[in-house]
N, C-alpha and C positions, 0 to 999 in steps of 0.2 A: 391021283387021278383029276380030281377038281383043278390042279395047279395047270395039269397038261390041257385041258378042256380051254382056262382062259388064256395060256399060250400058243394055242392054234389059234383063237378069237382073236388076240392080238396081231396076229401076223396074216392074217386075212386080212383086216383092217388097214394093215401098214402096206401089203401087199396091194391093195385095191386103190391107198390115197400118192402110193405112187408112180401107179402107171397111167400114160396116156388116155385122152379120152376115145373111148371106143363108137360112142353113138351123139351124133350131132347135138341130144340132150344134154349129156355130158359138156357139153362145151361153154353150155349158158351160164354165166356166173349169177345171173338173178334174173328173174322174170314175173310177168303178172298179167293177166288177161285182162283184154279191155275191146272194146269195139275198133281202136283204133288206135295200131303197135309204133312205138316210136322205138328204136335204136339205139342204144347206147354201147362207146370204147372206150375204157379207161385201163391205163397201165398200172393195174393194182400191184403186180409181180413186177422185179427190176429186171428178171431175166429167165429163161428157159432152159430146163435141166437138163442137159445133154453129155451122157457118157463119152462122147467123141468129138474130137475138134471140130471138125464139120457137118453137118450131115450129111447121110448117107441113103436114109430113108424119107420119104414123103410121109409123114407123120407127127401131129404136133404134141411135144412132150410136155413133159408136166415143168410149172413154174413155178419158180422161188423167190424169198424176199418179198414180203408182205410189206405193203406199203400203205402206213395208216394216213397220211394226206390225201391219197389217192382213193382211198377208199370212203374217207369222209366226202371225196368227190361223186361216188356212187351215190353215197346215202344221198346226196344235196339232189342229185336228180330225181330220185326216188320220192322224195319228200316234195318237191317242187310240185311234180305228178299229182300226188295225192292232195297238195292245195288246191290244184284245177279242179279234179275230181269230187270233193268236198266245199267247192264256190258252186256259184251260180254261170261262171263262164262259159261251159259245154252243160246246159240244161239239158240232161237224160241221155248224153254221150259220156261214156266213159273210157279215157286212156289207160292201154296198158304200156307194157315196155319188155323190152329184151337187151341186158344188158352183157357184153363180153369184156372178158380181159384180154387184152392184146400182149400182156406180156413185156410191153415195151420191143416188141418185135414187129417189123412189118408184115413180116408170111404170116404171123397169126392173126393180127388185124385184116389182110387181106381174106384169110379164110372166113373171118367174121363178117364180113361184106360179102363175101359171094351167099352167104345165110338171109342177106338181110334181102338181098336181090333174085332169091327164088320165088318161085309161083307160091301166091298168099294160096292156102287151103289145099294144099296139093301134095301126097301122102309121102312122093318121092322126094321133094325138098328138091327140085330140079330147076334149074333155069333155062327159059327157053331162049333160042337166037331168033330173035327177030328183027327186021327193017326197019320197023317203027316202034316205040316202044308207049305209042302215047295213050293208048289203051290198056296195056299192058298193069299187071296188079300185083307188086311184086310184094312179100312177107312184112312190112313195117311202112309206114310213110313218113319218116323221116328219120335223120341221123344226127346223134349229138358226139361231138367229139371227133377225132380223138386229142390228147392236149398236145401231142408233138409234134410238132410240124413236120418233118419228115416220114411220120405215117399218116399226117391228116393229109399230103400230096398225093399218096399212093391210094389210101380210099376215095379223095378226091376224083381221081382219074378214073374209079372203076365205075361212083358214083352219076357218074358224069354221062355214062350210057341210058341211064335212063333218066337224068334231069333230077336224082333224088334231093330233094334240101340238105343239106348237113350245115349245120352251125358249130362252129367252133367256140370252144370257150378258152382257150390258154394259146392255141396256134397263134404266132404271130408274125410271122415270115411275110417280108413285104410282098413274097411274090404271089402269095393266095391272092393278090389285090387283083388279080389279072383275069378280066373275066370273061377272057377268051378261052384262056387255058383250062378256069375252074368258075364254071358259070352258074354251077349250084351251091357252089362256097357259101357262106356267110359265118358271121363270127362278131361276138359279142364286146371285144376288146379292139385296139388301136394292133397297127402293123408295127413293126420294128422299125419301119422308117423314124415316126416319133420319136421315140424312146430314143433311139442313136443319133438325132439329131440334138436332144436335150443332153444326153451324155457328152457331146464334144462339145455343144456350148457352157457345159458344166464345167470340163475340164480347161475350156480356154479361159472362163472368169476365173476359177481360181489361180492361176498362171502356172499351170502343169503342160510343160511342152516337149517331156518325155518320157516316152510308158511304153507300158508294154500290155499282150491283151491273148486273151487265151479263148481258143473254143471249141467245138466239134465239129468232128468231119464227118459231116452229113448238110443236108441244104439249107436247113437252120442257120447253124455254124456259118457256113461259108459264105451265104448271103450277109448274114449279120454281119461278116469281116470285110466284107467289097463292099458296102455300103458304109461303116465305119470310116474305112480309110479313104474314101471319099471326103466324107465328113471334119474328120481329121487334117485331111491338109486344106479345106477351106477355112478350117478356124487355125491354122498355122501350127496344130499340134504334130509332132514325130514320132514314130513309132518304133521303140529300140527295139523289140521281137515280136513274134507271131507264133505261138504254139497251139496244134493242134490235136485234140484226141479224138482216140476212139469213141463211137458216137456210142455203142453198147456195151454194156457190161458183160456178156459174154463175147466178148474180144479178150482174149488173152493175154495181150501185149498192152493193157488198160492199165497197169500197176506200175508196168515198165516206163509206159510214157509221163504216168503223173510223177515221176520221180526226176525224170529226165528233164519235167519243165524246171521242178520247183529247184531244179541245179543250177539251171539257164538264171533262175529269179537272182540265185544268189550270187552267182557270174555277172549278173547287172546290178551291180550294186548302188549305181546312180539312178534306176530306175524306182520311184516308190510309190509311183502310183498304177495298178494293172487292172484292166478292164476284163471281165470274167460273160462271155455267153456259154453256160455249162447247164445242165442238167441238173437236179439237186444232189443225186448220187455221184457224182462226181465231184461236185464244190464238197461232199460230206467226207470222201477218201482225201481231195484235196487237202484243205484245213487240217484234218488229222494228221495226215504227212507234214504240213508245214506246222502244226505246235511241236512236232518233234523234232524237226529243225531250226526249233527258235526265226522263222522269217515274220518279219512284221513288216507289215504296209498299207499302204491306202489301195482299198478292192473297191471297183464300181461295181456295183451288181445289176445285173438284167432281172428284168418282171420274173423271172421262171422261180430265181432261188431269193429274193431279196427279202419276203416274208416269211419263207419257209422255218417252222417249228424246229424240222430236224436239224436245218444247220443252228439256230438260234442255241439248240441245246447241245449243242457238242460239248464236253468237258473243256474248261479253261478257252473257250472261244476266243476271247477277250485278247490273249496271246497274239493274235495274229494282225492285230492293227485294229483298224476304223473299215469301217462298210458303210459306204455310198450307194445307196440304191435306189429303183423306180418301182413301182408298184401299181397293182392295176387299182381302179377307181372302186372304191368301196361301198356297199349296200347298209341297207338293214336288215339282218339276219336271225334277227332272237326269236323268229319263230323255229328257226334249223336250229337252234341251242334249245327250244325247247322239247322239238324230236330226240334229239339225244337223250334229253332226261329220260324218256322214256321209249329209248331202242329196244331195250328187253323187251318189251310187249309186242313187239314185231316178228312176224311170224320166219321160222327161216326153215321154211320144207322147201318152197322156191329161191333160199335164198342162200347160196353155195358160201357167197363172201362173209356175209356176217355169221354162218356156220361157223367155217375158218379163223375169222375172230377172236368167235367165243372159246374155242380149241386154243387159240395162242394166248388168249387173258387168262385161260386156268392154268396153263404151264406155268405162266408168270406169274402167281397169284401172288408170290412171294417178294418178289422184284420191287424195289424202292421205285416210286413214283417217277422220277428222274431220268429212270433206267428203263422204264418201261417198253416205250415205242423202242428202243434196241433190242430188247428181249425179244419182242415179237420178232423183230427183224430177224434175229440170229435163229429165232428158232422155227421160222418158215423156212431156214434152210434144209429142216431135216425133216423127215417124214413124220406122222401123226396120229395119237394114238386118242380110243377116244376116251371121254371124260363124261360122268353123269350127269345129267340136266341140270338137278339141282345146284351141285356145284357153280355148274357156269350160268346161272342165273343169279347166286351170290354174286359168282365176282363180276356180273354185270351191272349189277345196282351198286356195288363198292368202288365199280371203276368209272363211273358215268361222266365224272367230270373231266377226267383223261382227253376224251375225245374233243370234248369243248376247246381245248385250251390248243389242241393240234388243227383247230379248222382256221383256213386262212379264208380273212373275211372276203377278199378281193376274187379269190376265184369260187367261190361259194357264191357270192352274189351275181358273176358271170355266170353260171350253171343257170343259174333261176331265171335271168334273162332268156337265156339261149331256149328253157322249158318255155315259158311263157310267151315268148314271140311264137313259137310254134303251135305253142292254144289259142293265141289271139286270131293266127293263120287258120285256124282250123275254125275257131267261130265264127269267123266269116264266108268259108266255104258252104259251113252248116246251115246259113241262115234259111237258105231256099233250096236245102236237100236233106233226104233223113241217113244222119250219117251215124244211124245205131245199124244200119248197112253198110259193111268193110270196104265194097265196091261202090261207097256213095262218089269218090273221086280220087284220081290219080295224085301221085306224089308229087309230079313239078306243078299241079296248079297249085301249090302253097305258093312257091315262087311269085304266083303272080299277088299274092294275098298277102296285105301289109294290116298290123292290129290297127293302123289310124291310115286314113285317107291323104295323100301326098298333099305337101302343103306347096299352093303353086308360090311362083316369081309374086315379090313384092308382100308374101307373108312367111313367118319364122314357126320352127316348131319349140311349142313349149307345153314341156312334160307335166303330166297330171302328176296327181297323187300317188297314182303308182309308181313303184321304184321304176319301173320296166323302162326303158330308155327306147323302146320299139311302138312303145305308147305316150302317144302326146296329143296334144290340142294345136291347131293351128290360129293364130293369131296375128295379125295384121300389123307391120311393122309400123311405128307411131311417124308422127311428124319428124322429117329429116333426116330417115333413116331409109334404108333402101335392101333389097335382096333382090337378085338377076337371075336366081337359078331355084330349081325345086326342091324344098325340104331342105336348108339352111336353118343351122341350129341357132343361128341369131342374124339381125339385121346389123348392117354396115352404115357405120356412121357418114356421113357428106361432112367435106369441107365446110363447115359453118363460116367462113367468111367470104365464100366465094360459091357455095352452093346449096340448094335446100332441096327437099323434097317434102310434099303432101303423104297424106297416112296412104299406105299400101302400096308404095311405088315401087315401081323396078328399075329406076334410073333416079340420078340424080340432075336437077337441073341448074344452069345457071342465074345466077339472081341478078334481076332488072337493076341498072343501075339511075337510080332516081334522082333530082332533084328539081325546082320550082323553074320550070322549061316554059319558055316563051308562048308555045302552045296552050299552056295550062290556062283553064279559062279564069280562073281566080287573078295570075296574072297578069292575063290581058282586062280585065277590070281594073285592077291596080294601075295598071300602066294608062288607062284609058282616063283614070282619075288624074295621075300625073302631068299625062299632057294637058289635061284641063284646065288644072293648076296654072302650067306654063302659061298656057293662052290666058287665063287672065292676067298674070304676071305683064305679060308683054301689053294689052288693053287696059293697063292700069298706067302703065308707063306711058302710052300713048298718051291718055286720056290729060296726065300731069303735064306730058310735053307741051302738048296742043292749049294747056290753061298754066301758063310757066307763071303769067303775071298776077295773078287770081291772089285773093287772101287766103285762100284754102291753100293752094300747094307751098305760098310761103310760110305758112303758120306750121305746114309740116318739117321745117327745118328746111327746104329749099329742096329743087330737083335734084342737087349733087347727093344730098343724104338719101333722097329718096330711090335714085339710082342704086344706091348701094344696096338699101332694104330692099329692092326689089330683084336686086343679082343675088343676092346670098338666098331670096325663097324657090327664085330659077334654080339657082345652083343644088337645093334642097330636093325638090322635086324631078331634078335630074338626076339625085344620088340614087334614088328609087330604083332605077335599072339597073347599078352595079347588083343590087339584092339578085336578080331574075338572070336566067342562066347558069350554063357550067362554071362552078367555081372554077376560079382559076385564081393563084396566087397575088397577081395583079388584083382584081377586080375585090379580092377580100382586104386586101391592104386599103386600096382606095375608097372604100363605100363607107366605112367609119371614119376614116380621116375628114373626105371631104362632106360629109354629114355635119360630124362634130365643130370644124372649123367654119363653117360658111355658116349654122345654126348660130355658134357663138360670136360670130358677126355680127349675124340680124339682131340676138338679144342686144349687143353693146350699143347699136344706133339707136335703138329701141331706149335700151338706159338713160342715154345721152339726151336723148328726146324728153323723157319724164323729167330728167335732171334739169333742162331747160325751164318747160312750163312751171316746174315746181320754183325756180327762180323768179320766173318773171311773175308769177302771182302771188308769191309769199309778202306778207305787209310786216310780219315780224324781224325788228332788224338785228338781230341776235343770228336768228338763222339764215336770214339773206347773208350777210356777212359769211358767214361759215359757206354759204350754198355757192356764193362767187368765187370763195377760195378754191373751191373744188371743182369748180364747173371748166375744163378745159377739152373739147369735146375731142379733139385729135388724139392728145393721150390717154384718155379713156379707152378709145376705141382701140387705142391700138395696143395699150396693156392687156386689158380684158381679151382682146383676140390670141397676143402673143401667148401669153399664159395658155391658153387653149394650143397653141402651135407647140410650142415645149413639151405639153402633155402628150400629144399623139406622135411626136418625133421621137420621144424615149419610147414608147409603146411600139414605135416600129423597127429602133433599134435592138431593145434589149428582148421582146417579146410579143415581134410581130403575127399577126392573124396567117392563118396558111390554111390548105384546102386539105380535109379529113376524112377520110373516106370510113364510115359508121356502118360497120358490121350487123350490128348488135340486133337488129329485125331480121323475122324469121326468113323472110320472102326478097327483100330489097336491101340494095345498098345505096345508104346517101351519103350522094357528093355534098358535105356545108361547108364553110369557112367557120372552122375552129378559130377562137376570137385570140387566143396565144395566152393572155393574160386577163381573165374576168377582173382581176384586180384596176390594170387601168382602164378597160372598158367600162367599169364604173366609177375612175375617177372623172373620165371624160365625160359620162352622162352627168353627174353629180355637180361637177363645175356650171354645168351650162343650169344646172337646176337653182345651183348659187345664186348665179347670175339674173335666173328670171326672177326668184323672190325678191330680189334686192330691186329690179324693178317694179314688181307690183308693189311692195313699200312705199316706194314714191309714186306711183302712179294713185295708188289707195289715195295718198296725199290731195293727189289733186283733182278728184273725182266731183268737187262741184263748183269747178270752172264755168263759163258761160255755155249755155246749153247747144245752142251750135255748133259751137267750138271744141265740143271738149274732149278731146283726145285720150285723155289721160282715164276718163272711164272706160273706153275702147277697149285702152291698152290693158287695164284690169280684167277685164272681162279674157283678151286674147289670152294672158299670162294662167288664169284659172283653167281655161279650154288645155294648155300646155299643160298643167299641174295634174288635171282629172286623166289626161291620155298617157303619162307616162306613168305614174302610178298603179294604173291601172295593169301596164305594160309588163311589169316586176315580176309579179306572180303568175301572168299567162306565159310569158316567158321563160320561165323556169320550168314550168310544167308541159309544154309542148315540146314533141320530138316529130322526126320527119322533116320532111322535105317543105313543111308549109312554116317552120319556124321562119325564114325570113321575111315571108309575109305580115307576120303579126308583128315589124319592126317596121315594115312598110307602112302598115295601116296607123302605127304609133306615129312614124314622121309626116305621114298624109293629112293626119288629124290635127296637131299640132301646127302645121305648115297652114292648114286653111284656116285654123283659127285665130291665129296670130296676122295673116293676110285680110282676110276678111274685116277683123274688127280695127286695124290699122287703116287700110283703105278703101274699103267697102263706101262707110261711111261719107268719107268726104267726095268721094266717086259722086253718090248719092247726091249731095250739096252742089258737086259742079254740074253735074247733070240736070236735075230736078227741083234745084230751089237758087234758082241762077241770081235771083232777088236780091239775098243775102250774102251773097259771093262779089259782094264789091266792096270796096275800100271805106264809104261812108256807112253801110251796113256793119262795117266789122268796129271801125271806130265806137261808134256808136254803143255797139255792145261791149265794148271795152269798157270805154267810159261808163256805162251804167254798174259794170261789175266792178271797176276800180272805185266810185264814189261810196257805192255800199260799201268795201273792205277799207276807207279808209274811215267813213263815219264810225264804222263797228269796231275800229281798233284805238281810232288817237283822239277824239274831240272830247272837252271837257261837259260840263252839264249846260255851263251856260252859255258857249259856242253850239251845243246841239241844238237847244233854241233858237237860235241865230240860224242856224244851217237850215232847220225846221223850214224856217220862213224863208229861207232864200231858194230853198228845195220847189215849196209850195208854191211861188210866184212861178219858178220854172217849167211849172210841171203842167202840162196841156192838161192832163186826165181831171186834174185836182180843180184848175180854175174853170176850164170849159175854153179859156183864150185863145183863139187861135195862132193869134198875130205873135202872141209869145214864141210860141213851138215853131213859128214860121222866120225866125232870127236863123242870121249865116251860122256856118257851120267853125267859123273861127272864132266868132264871138260866144258861142258854146264854151270852144276849148277855154279863152281867157276866164270865164265865168267859175269855170272848174276850176281855172288853176290858181284863181284869186280867193276862192272859198278855202282851197286847201294851204293856202299860205296864212290865212287870218285864222283859221279854226287849229290846224296840226301840223305848228309850225317844227316839232318835233319828230316828225317825219318827211317835211318840205324835201327834207337835203337827200332823200333818197327817191323822191317820187317826182315825176309824175311822166316827164316826157322821154327822159332815156329806157324807160320800162317798154312805155308802148310803144317810142320806134323799134325799140330792140324786139318786141313782141311782133 
């Protein structure tokens, strides 16, 4: 009797579980109450059980083939909703859910969608026909799912009627991006276009140009195939064969088509790479058959199955060859793993999926860990019997790591993003409304809501600490970056060579080309100083020409030497104009060469004058003999200047200065002369410095010459000014950049040129104009005699002759004797007395003195 009761009970349970749903509530897979309800569509079972080849009555049949991976996706949605409810995101507002199993069938998904659209709080659960659904209040506020693009498209077309938001977490068909046909569809994964483009690029880069492709006979498969063919042609990849499998397992021809496809692969022996756009259950059956037939290929996996644990745990799966796949972006799902650890504590009264999983787990309690998923799948093909709750609890605890290993991080993360995107949209709508009232807002209003405000052009999205890509902050584009659209994920970089952009720019601006322009205030000032210098040169030349026969002009080396020096100064002042204006190859080569040669010629002439002065007034016989041998004016000038000409010529031949476009500055392009060779540039300046130093030494030796005609002293000052200017130039030139670099060299040229010009000619001009009484032959001879007599006395006289000379000097000195008659003797007698004194008292020096020297001076 007891056995009969148990048998009847089991029969009733079996009968109940094998029957299709009797009421709409039987159709719900999992539910939880809340102020706002979110719908969910998941293909938890692989197919709908039917005893006939095709449907004969419009009823929803029982679903079989329990999929662990999709069951985990359902749990991910439940967990995400619980996370929001346990946070402060929707303070005081609770989210509920209604989750339906689509059984991988469009018709089942459509039935669930009809219930989503039914009128809220209506006992008859009817959907009203309206011309305007703006104020219509459906049962749910939004829908998450479904996973497959084919089902998603059908559901989306129905949801479009009320513009109910549908957030896809796995549907990647490119056509779903069309906002005309699918205005209320959103997704947290990229479309297939990007994945297929990457596949074709990978194949092309790997050198594979003869491939096969397998896809499904639905919108997802056909669209993927068409897009891939276009991308393959663009990458010069040829497709050997295209095989299309039935989209659903309920199709009885699917096994036959899989065998036919594998035979095709064997026949096409030269095809070693196969692209696979299939669902997980297709790939599972395909690979199992391929292992049996010893088919070893390179398989390119789509994101549908690339990371599926169901595929990676196939026995001997490595025999099929290598698999290269593309996967969804992963996120942090550690909290979901913790949720799975405590899954046995979740109430199962309103969660039929959890209850079914518990019974399958109990039925497979003694199956090996690696075979547990297949055991559950196979067991779900049959009817179920009830097990005691304690046994179920024990199996839950013992096998809690099983679910964690089957969780696909990419898909779990994508579902979390979908739920939180809706959560943030609801938060924005509830800021000014009482969302504890289910009628607070209509579903279509969520499409207008975003987790974050729209980033305007000139800004980019920066993700916050939250892992949700829909929530971000707007950050201004940095300098030299721009964005010209709203909500750009990153700013675009300007071409730094030709363009620039300020902070928060919407476009790039062309860099302004800069150089030391003729209109620049500093350039104008420098030009004025150069013109003033040229005027000084001309004035000095006129003064010297008009006073050609005066002692001052003659003592300067004559008009010819003065003209050469003045011409050099003129060219130095003129060379500064080549540093101003837009740089050209000609000006770059001319400016340094002109300055170097003309300045060297100037220093060479001054060097010759210094040597001549030293020769004329030096009474040391040995040094005088050496200076006489050295003193060859024309040869000195020719050699000194010629060396500089050779340096500049070699510079122009082997490393000539050229125009350089300097783009290193952020907002401007600097046109500048690149010197070509720093070594050549330094050699040119260094050679001038050597000549100037020698000139300085010679001039310093003659610094104590007659006061009114002491040119050597002024040459010394001129050389000192030159050294100070160019020593200062080196660090300034090395650290200055931009368009004012040429101005630095101009300033130094002007300083050194003015210094030498003023010290060489201005004292003589002063004597010519203001001191005409000493610019006479008699005054000049008097000064020379006085200096010469003092020099000879100090160098060559014995003590006895010194006393005699002192007496003679006393007699002829008007200041000591006070007798003006002696001072008024003629100039000829004075010269004869001087010569006689020298002959008597300095016989050792008389051979070298004095008339030749005086006449030469």
